[in-house]
C-alpha positions, 0 to 999 in steps of 0.5 A, spaced: 134 857 104 141 862 104 143 854 100 138 855 095 139 862 093 146 861 092 144 854 086 143 855 079 137 851 077 137 849 071 131 850 066 127 844 061 129 845 054 126 841 049 132 837 047 129 832 052 123 831 048 127 830 041 132 826 045 126 822 047 123 822 041 129 820 037 130 814 042 123 811 040 124 812 034 130 807 034 126 803 037 131 804 045 127 805 051 130 810 056 128 812 062 123 818 062 127 822 068 134 820 065 131 824 058 129 830 062 135 830 065 140 829 060 135 834 055 135 839 060 143 838 061 145 838 054 140 845 053 145 849 057 152 847 054 153 842 060 156 834 056 159 831 061 154 828 067 157 824 072 153 818 073 151 811 075 147 809 071 150 805 064 144 803 061 141 808 060 146 812 059 150 809 054 143 809 050 144 815 050 151 816 048 149 812 043 145 816 041 148 822 041 155 822 041 156 826 046 159 824 052 158 821 058 162 819 066 161 813 070 163 811 076 
C-alpha cells in the first residue's frame, strides 16, 4: 500500500490508438500491449523505453522515429 502511494500511475492516452492505426495502415503488425505501452509513454512525454522486445519496438521506431533503448 505505501509503495503504490509513492508511484506515479500513468493513464491511457489516444496515442496508443493512433500508433496502432498508423501501423495497420502500413500493414505492420504490432502487439496491442506494445502499442499501449508506447502510447502511454509518448502521451506523457516519455520518449525512451528500455525493452528486450526488439521485434515490435524496432517497428515502432521505424513508424515514429522515437528512441527505444534495448538491452
